[in-house]
C-alpha positions as CSV (number, residue, x, y, z in Angstrom):
1,X,-4.0,-73.3,-14.9
2,X,-2.8,-70.1,-16.5
3,X,-3.8,-66.8,-15.1
4,X,-4.2,-64.2,-17.7
5,X,-3.5,-60.7,-16.3
6,X,-5.5,-57.8,-17.5
7,X,-3.6,-55.0,-19.2
8,X,-2.9,-52.0,-17.0
9,X,-5.4,-49.3,-17.2
10,X,-4.3,-46.1,-18.9
11,X,-4.0,-43.1,-16.6
12,X,-6.9,-40.7,-16.8
13,X,-5.8,-37.5,-18.3
14,X,-8.1,-34.5,-17.6
15,X,-9.2,-32.7,-20.6
16,X,-7.3,-29.5,-21.3
17,X,-8.8,-26.3,-19.9
18,X,-10.3,-24.1,-22.5
19,X,-9.1,-20.5,-22.2
20,X,-10.8,-17.6,-23.8
21,X,-8.9,-16.5,-26.9
22,X,-8.3,-13.0,-25.6
23,X,-7.3,-13.8,-22.0
24,X,-3.6,-14.6,-22.6
25,X,-3.1,-11.6,-24.8
26,X,-4.9,-9.3,-22.3
27,X,-2.7,-10.5,-19.4
28,X,0.4,-10.0,-21.5
29,X,-0.7,-6.5,-22.5
30,X,-1.4,-5.6,-18.8
31,X,2.0,-6.9,-17.7
32,X,3.8,-5.0,-20.5
33,X,2.0,-1.8,-19.6
34,X,2.7,-2.2,-15.9
35,X,6.4,-3.0,-16.5
36,X,6.7,0.0,-18.8
37,X,5.1,2.3,-16.3
38,X,7.4,1.1,-13.5
39,X,10.4,1.5,-15.7
40,X,9.5,5.1,-16.6
41,X,8.8,5.8,-12.9
42,X,12.2,4.4,-11.9
43,X,13.9,6.5,-14.5
44,X,12.1,9.7,-13.4
45,X,13.1,9.0,-9.8
46,X,16.6,7.9,-10.4
47,X,18.0,10.1,-13.1
48,X,17.6,13.4,-11.3
49,X,19.3,11.8,-8.3
50,X,22.2,10.6,-10.3
51,X,22.5,14.0,-12.0
52,X,22.7,15.8,-8.7
53,X,25.4,13.4,-7.5
54,X,27.5,13.8,-10.6
55,X,27.1,17.6,-10.5
56,X,28.4,17.6,-7.0
57,X,31.8,16.6,-8.2
58,X,32.1,19.2,-11.0
59,X,33.4,22.8,-11.1
60,X,31.0,25.6,-11.6
61,X,32.3,26.2,-15.1
62,X,31.8,22.5,-16.0
63,X,28.3,22.6,-14.7
64,X,27.3,25.7,-16.6
65,X,29.0,24.6,-19.9
66,X,28.1,20.9,-19.8
67,X,25.3,20.4,-17.2
68,X,24.7,16.8,-18.3
69,X,28.3,15.8,-18.9
70,X,30.8,14.0,-16.7
71,X,33.3,15.9,-14.6
72,X,36.9,16.0,-15.8
73,X,38.1,15.3,-12.3
74,X,36.5,14.5,-9.0
75,X,36.2,17.7,-7.0
76,X,35.9,16.6,-3.3
77,X,36.5,20.2,-2.2
78,X,32.9,21.0,-3.1
79,X,31.8,19.0,-0.1
80,X,34.2,20.7,2.3
81,X,33.1,24.1,0.9
82,X,29.5,23.3,1.4
83,X,30.2,21.9,4.9
84,X,32.1,25.0,6.2
85,X,31.4,28.0,4.0
86,X,27.7,27.3,3.5
87,X,27.4,26.2,7.1
88,X,25.9,22.9,6.2
89,X,27.8,21.2,9.0
90,X,26.1,23.2,11.6
91,X,22.6,22.6,10.1
92,X,23.4,18.9,9.8
93,X,24.3,18.7,13.5
94,X,21.2,20.6,14.5
95,X,19.0,18.1,12.5
96,X,20.8,15.1,14.1
97,X,20.2,16.6,17.6
98,X,16.4,17.1,16.9
99,X,16.0,13.6,15.4
100,X,17.9,11.9,18.2
101,X,15.3,13.4,20.6
102,X,12.1,13.2,18.5
103,X,12.3,9.8,16.9
104,X,12.9,7.6,20.0
105,X,10.3,9.6,21.9
106,X,7.8,9.2,19.1
107,X,8.4,5.5,18.9
108,X,8.1,4.9,22.7
109,X,4.9,6.9,23.2
110,X,3.4,5.7,19.9
111,X,4.1,2.0,20.7
112,X,2.7,2.3,24.2
113,X,-0.5,4.0,23.0
114,X,-0.9,1.6,20.1
115,X,-0.4,-1.5,22.3
116,X,-3.1,-0.4,24.8
117,X,-5.6,0.5,22.1
118,X,-5.0,-2.8,20.3
119,X,-4.9,-5.3,23.2
120,X,-7.1,-3.8,25.9
121,X,-10.8,-3.0,25.9
122,X,-11.9,-0.1,28.0
123,X,-14.6,2.6,27.8
124,X,-13.6,5.2,25.2
125,X,-11.1,3.0,23.4
126,X,-12.6,3.7,20.0
127,X,-12.9,7.4,20.7
128,X,-9.2,7.7,21.6
129,X,-8.3,5.6,18.5
130,X,-10.3,7.7,16.1
131,X,-8.9,10.8,17.8
132,X,-5.5,9.7,16.7
133,X,-6.8,8.9,13.2
134,X,-8.4,12.3,13.0
135,X,-5.0,13.9,13.7
136,X,-3.7,12.4,10.5
137,X,-6.0,14.6,8.4
138,X,-5.4,17.8,10.3
139,X,-3.4,20.2,8.1
140,X,-0.2,21.5,9.7
141,X,-0.7,24.9,8.2
142,X,-3.8,25.6,10.3
143,X,-1.8,25.1,13.5
144,X,1.2,27.3,12.6
145,X,0.0,30.6,14.2
146,X,-1.3,29.1,17.5
147,X,1.7,26.7,17.6
148,X,4.1,29.7,17.4
149,X,2.5,31.4,20.4
150,X,2.3,28.1,22.4
151,X,5.9,27.4,21.9
152,X,6.9,30.9,22.6
153,X,5.0,30.9,25.9
154,X,6.7,27.7,27.0
155,X,9.9,29.7,27.3
156,X,8.3,31.5,30.2
157,X,7.6,28.4,32.3
158,X,9.4,28.0,35.6
159,X,12.3,25.6,35.8
160,X,12.0,24.2,32.3
161,X,11.5,27.5,30.4
162,X,15.2,27.8,29.8
163,X,15.2,24.6,27.7
164,X,12.0,25.4,25.8
165,X,10.6,28.2,23.7
166,X,11.5,29.5,20.3
167,X,14.8,28.5,18.8
168,X,15.0,25.5,21.1
169,X,15.9,22.0,19.7
170,X,13.9,20.4,22.5
171,X,10.8,22.4,21.6
172,X,11.1,21.5,17.9
173,X,11.6,17.8,18.8
174,X,8.4,17.8,20.9
175,X,6.4,19.4,18.1
176,X,7.7,16.7,15.8
177,X,6.5,14.1,18.3
178,X,3.1,15.6,18.4
179,X,2.6,15.7,14.7
180,X,4.1,12.2,14.2
181,X,2.1,10.4,16.8
182,X,-1.2,10.0,14.9
183,X,0.3,8.0,12.0
184,X,2.6,6.1,14.4
185,X,-0.3,5.0,16.6
186,X,-2.4,4.1,13.6
187,X,0.3,2.0,12.0
188,X,1.4,0.2,15.2
189,X,-2.2,-0.5,16.4
190,X,-2.9,-2.5,13.3
191,X,0.5,-4.3,13.8
192,X,-0.1,-5.2,17.4
193,X,-3.6,-6.6,16.6
194,X,-1.9,-9.3,14.4
195,X,0.3,-10.6,17.2
196,X,-0.9,-13.9,18.7
197,X,-2.9,-13.7,21.9
198,X,-1.7,-17.1,23.1
199,X,1.8,-15.8,23.7
200,X,0.6,-12.9,25.8
201,X,-1.7,-15.3,27.8
202,X,1.2,-17.7,28.4
203,X,3.4,-14.8,29.6
204,X,0.7,-13.6,32.0
205,X,0.3,-17.2,33.4
206,X,4.0,-17.4,34.0
207,X,3.8,-14.4,36.2
208,X,4.8,-11.6,33.8
209,X,3.3,-8.2,34.6
210,X,1.5,-6.1,32.0
211,X,4.5,-3.7,32.0
212,X,6.9,-6.6,31.5
213,X,4.6,-8.2,28.9
214,X,4.9,-5.1,26.8
215,X,8.6,-4.4,27.0
216,X,9.9,-8.0,27.2
217,X,7.5,-9.9,25.0
218,X,5.3,-7.8,22.7
219,X,7.6,-5.0,21.8
220,X,10.4,-7.4,20.6
221,X,7.9,-9.2,18.5
222,X,6.9,-5.9,16.9
223,X,10.4,-5.2,15.7
224,X,9.7,-5.2,12.0
225,X,6.8,-2.8,12.4
226,X,8.8,-0.6,14.7
227,X,11.7,-0.4,12.2
228,X,9.3,0.4,9.4
229,X,7.5,3.3,11.1
230,X,10.7,4.4,12.6
231,X,12.2,4.9,9.2
232,X,9.1,6.8,8.1
233,X,9.5,9.1,11.1
234,X,13.2,9.6,10.4
235,X,12.4,10.6,6.8
236,X,9.6,12.9,7.8
237,X,11.6,14.7,10.6
238,X,14.8,14.9,8.5
239,X,12.9,16.6,5.5
240,X,10.6,18.8,7.6
241,X,10.8,22.4,6.5
242,X,7.5,24.2,7.5
243,X,7.7,23.8,11.3
244,X,11.4,24.8,11.6
245,X,10.8,27.9,9.5
246,X,8.2,29.0,12.1
247,X,9.9,27.9,15.3
248,X,13.7,28.3,14.5
249,X,14.8,31.8,13.4
250,X,18.4,32.1,14.7
251,X,21.0,31.2,12.1
252,X,22.9,28.8,14.3
253,X,19.7,27.0,15.4
254,X,18.4,26.2,11.9
255,X,18.1,22.6,10.7
256,X,19.3,21.1,7.4
257,X,16.2,21.7,5.4
258,X,16.3,25.4,6.2
259,X,20.0,25.5,5.4
260,X,19.6,23.9,2.0
261,X,16.7,26.3,1.2
262,X,18.9,29.3,2.2
263,X,21.8,27.9,0.1
264,X,19.6,27.5,-2.9
265,X,18.3,31.1,-2.6
266,X,21.8,32.5,-2.2
267,X,23.0,30.9,-5.5
268,X,21.2,33.6,-7.4
269,X,23.9,36.0,-6.2
270,X,26.9,33.7,-5.7
271,X,26.6,31.1,-8.5
272,X,28.2,28.3,-6.4
273,X,25.9,25.6,-7.8
274,X,28.3,22.7,-7.2
275,X,28.3,23.5,-3.5
276,X,24.5,23.4,-3.5
277,X,24.6,19.9,-5.1
278,X,27.2,18.8,-2.6
279,X,24.9,20.0,0.2
280,X,22.0,18.0,-1.3
281,X,24.2,14.9,-1.4
282,X,25.2,15.4,2.2
283,X,21.6,15.6,3.2
284,X,20.7,12.5,1.1
285,X,23.4,10.1,2.3
286,X,22.2,9.5,5.9
287,X,18.7,8.7,4.8
288,X,19.9,6.5,1.9
289,X,22.3,4.6,4.2
290,X,19.6,4.0,6.8
291,X,17.2,2.7,4.2
292,X,19.8,0.3,2.7
293,X,20.6,-1.1,6.2
294,X,17.0,-1.7,7.2
295,X,15.5,-2.5,3.7
296,X,14.5,-6.1,4.6
297,X,13.0,-5.1,7.9
298,X,11.0,-2.4,6.3
299,X,9.6,-4.8,3.7
300,X,8.8,-7.4,6.4
301,X,7.1,-4.8,8.6
302,X,4.9,-3.5,5.7
303,X,3.8,-7.0,4.7
304,X,3.5,-8.6,8.2
305,X,-0.1,-7.5,8.7
306,X,-1.1,-8.8,5.3
307,X,0.6,-12.2,5.6
308,X,-0.8,-12.9,9.1
């Protein structure tokens, strides 16, 4: 008896999806427009930076005769002249001292406040949180006059008055901390809310205290967010100009932003433009190096909340 096998069935092919005639062309036009806009924005941002770096290696005559040309030789002495003659080295050291104090203190206080607001429920939690959020929209210019008198009066305090007051790096660092805390708390509160609760509960069951839970478990898990907001604070403190102008008047106490502004004003009488560009490059390099080193961590911190 012969068994006749039936022919294999042909695979079922779904019918092709019909697309609107103008959808593909519309998406392509949007992508082209977006790419063109980003390219133009990158050129607007990058070209002035490259021009300043190239101008820092020219002589003053080369800069005035061919402002957009390349230097005939690399003039490294422009940087030494800006560092010593223009006193950029002293301003640079003052800025480093203030940032070494202000940024770690801002991160510590901001992380502690954000963790409590994000992980613990207590009466007034929302009031405190929105108080920090409201501090983000408070204009710094409205606080300059009372801030001047408050900082000046701190110099009259017993025991600690000799370390505070006007023209004090510690006072300026504390003012930086006060103005940076609102955004730091706002950013880290959202980040701590995305951390898994099961890990915290397991640590508590294993006998970890609330203090140890924060410093040994939750804070290391928030490393991407801490690096991201830390970099923003470094940029903000490094480029701050208004607050130092009000609180730092002595020449040897000024920070880098004040020094560069004074150097730019003095060029109308001296004409040492290449020293000015060299000072700008000196001010730019630390921030650029920090961003290059922590670029991946910054991107991970900014997208962690969205991905989770």
